[in-house]
N, C-alpha and C positions, 0 to 999 in steps of 0.2 A: 504494499500500500503506499502511493507517494505521500507527499506531506499535504497534498490539496485533498488527500482522499479518494483520489481517483485510481484505479487500477493500472499497474504500468503496462505499458505493451510489450508481448512476448517477444524476446529475442530469436532472430532467424535461426532457423534447425541448421546444424552442421553436420557433415557426413563424419561417422566415426574413423573414415579412413584417411581424409583430408587434413591438412593441418592448417588450422586459421582459415578455412576458406569454404564457400557455399555448398552444399550439397549437390555433388555432380557425381555421375558414373565414372569411375577412376581407372577402369580398364583400358580404353583408350589412351589416358595420360600414362599409364603406368608402361603399356606397351611402347609408346613412343619414345619414352624416356629409355627403354630396354634398347630400344633400335641405337639411339645415340650413344648410349655407352659402350654398345657393340663396337659402334664404329670407331671409338676411340681405343677401345681397349681388347676387342677381339673376345672370343668364347671362353678362352681360358682363364682371363684375369676378370672376366665379368663378376661385379659386385652389386649384390641384392641391395645393400645398403647404399651405396652408390645411386642406383636406380631409384630407390624409395625417396632419397634427399633430392634427386632433380624432378621426380615426380610430384615432390612436395605431400607425399603420404607417410603413414608408419610402415617400419617393414613388417608388421605383423600383418597388414592390410594386404601386402604382397603376398605374403606365404599362406594367406588364407584361400586366396585364389590359385596360387600356384606354388605346391609344397616344395619344389626343388629349382634349382637355377635351369635345369634342363628342360623343364615343361614351362618355364617361363620364355626360355629362347624359342622353343617350339612355338608357342603361342604369338610371340612377337614377328616369327618369320612368316608363319601362316597368315595373319592379319594383313601384313605388308604385301604378299604375293595374291591375296585375295582383292586387294586395292587395284592392282593392274587393271582388272576387268578382261573383258572378251573382245575380239577385233569387232572392229565396226563393218558393216553392210553399207558400201557406198555406191555398189554398182560397177566396180572397176578392181580388176586384182591389184594393181600398181596401188590405188590408194586404200585397199583395204591392207594390203602390207605394212602401209605407212602407219596405220592405226594400231599396229602392234609395234613397229621398231620405234616410232617416235616417242611413246610412253616409256618404253623399256629403256632406250637408251639414256633418256632425260631422268628417269628413275635410278639407273646405276649413278649418275653423277651426284646424287643425293646422300646424305648421312645414313638414311635408310638402305641404299642401294649398296653403299660401302659395307654397309654391316652384313648384308645377304652374301656378299663377295669373302669377305673376311670369313665366315661361317662356312660357306661351300668349300674353300681352299684350305681350312684349317684341318691338322691331322688330329686323331686322338679325340675328338668331340664325343659327346654321350651319345648312345646306341638311339635314343628317341630324335635327337638332332640331324643323326646321320640318315636316319629314317625318313623325316619329313624333306632333306634336302634331296635324297636318291627319289622318293616319290614324284616330287616336283619336278625334278629334271627329266625323269622318265615319262611325265605327262605335258611335257612342253609342246607336243604336237597335237595333242587333244583338242585345245581351243581352236586350233586351226582347222579342224576337222570340217566345220560348217563352211569355211571360207575356202576351202579346197573344192567342196562339192559344189558350191555356187560358181566358182572358176571353171569347174569342168563343164557346167552346165552352158555356161556363156561361150565355152571353146577357148578358154585362155589357159587351160592347163592341159600339158602333153601327157602322153603315156609313159609311164615308167617313172613318172615324177612322183616323190613321197613328200607328205607333211613334215617328217622328221628332218629329211634333207634341208626343206626349206627353213625350220625352226633353227636348224644348226647354223644356217646362215646367217639369218638374222641375230641370234644372239652372238654368235662372232663378229659380226660387223659392229654391233654396240660395245662389245668389251674391246675392241682394236680402237673404236674411237676414242672410247671414254678413258678406258684404263691405260692402253698402250700409248697413244697419243696425245691423251689429255686435252683434245679439242672440244670447242663448244658443239653442242647437237644442234644444227641448223634446219632449218624446213628443207632448204636446197639439198644438203646431205641426204637426209633421209628421203626425199624424191628421188635423186641419182640412185642411191642405193635399190629402192623399192624398183623402180625401171628397170636395172639390170637384172633382178631375180623375177622380175615379170616376165620378162624377155626369156630368160632362161627356163621357166616353168613350161612357158608355152612351147618353146622349141623341144624340151624333152633331154634326156641324156644325150650327151656328145654330139648336141646339134641336130639329134635325128626327129 
């Protein structure tokens, strides 16, 4: 009761996991902080305490959702890869491929993309992390299946060309541009690469 006799207004509710912040879901905040920490320290030196501090949450809130470091890394990687989305249906193979290569290459240039590369290239990571990386790499061509079907129906896809081969070329081009050359990902570069791949896919193996 205040001095005037009126009832004081209640204070805004706070999430038990956030430190001095309004109540909001913390999963996305923690996963983003995990990717940022991975980009700095890699999977072996990842610290849940540092992730919690970066996210502004109590470490117990992290462990309540992810009981160990491996499960936290797996969740962060899955969250990141899901965000890339599916290829667009633009009506042309060249621009459909650009809808894959552009976002992928630009993502690899971000802290989250760097984290993905560090985990994928690290030796001795947990079995759970190895499993999600292997599963995602093996499934790289699956999002391209619908793209391939559309291109084949339009006569833009030659016999003997597989989605896996095109996926390898897309990922390889992105890694070469971002990791090896450290060059910016421009619309002109994306269009040139996808034009080359589209012509190759239409021609088939060995130009046949």
